[in-house]
C-alpha angles and dihedrals in degrees: 000000000000111000124225111168127186118192132160112240115203128199102042094115113108115242090241090063096053111102095003124124097229125124092263090073090074094045111108122245112285114278122219118200128181130197125190116211139159118239112204119185111240115182091187087073094053113119144161124227108189106308094340116102115202125198117217127232138173110228111209139173112248089260090059103256116132116258108236100232133122093240117105106137136037132201119232090272092053092047090049093043091055091040091231097150092048096042096043091046095177095329122122094224143012135193108233135189111217116199126194123188122192113223136198093231150331094280098056116121112272109263110248112231110171114227092015137097104230119212126196115221141151128237111213120193121211111174107310093340126093117193127194115231124193120241091266091057096257112146115237127209089245110111134166122201126207111228092018106055120061114278091234089060098046089045090050093054091040098239093134089059096055125090119226108284094016123133125204129189115226141181111218129187139172128205132175122248122212129267118013117230093251090052090053090050092048091049091050092051094047 
């Protein structure tokens, strides 16, 4: 079963925000959401746009159904960010837990997620589209679309909670889960 967890995470407010009258006082406690998906390498989706090489993947729910999302290839930064080369390590697929934590702002403490490389990004909504931007403000090719991408996915990234034009800082991390579905099946058949 695909996993989408919502849990309130307390204590992420910076000490400088406590007791101040800034806008962050009204921001709700940070929200941590996790989504479990299977990344399967798919060379047929590899492509090159200008000088940018993108590596293709199928993104599946743990049960094997395709995740309805516009993502199917990642540039070297995306592959590195998700740790796909390292986590796949010669495998064709890997079950991954993706965690997204809403923040009050850019200067919040980095969310500790043991065993993960946490990245700070923003999600910017423009109409029904949410685009991920790197910490330096550079727009990525990663977009989520309300009404097109699966609700579980847009809820995981928090797009459905943003108003048009709103920007939200997030910490995002990916970690592998053991074992992958195909490894379980091979073990069962052995």
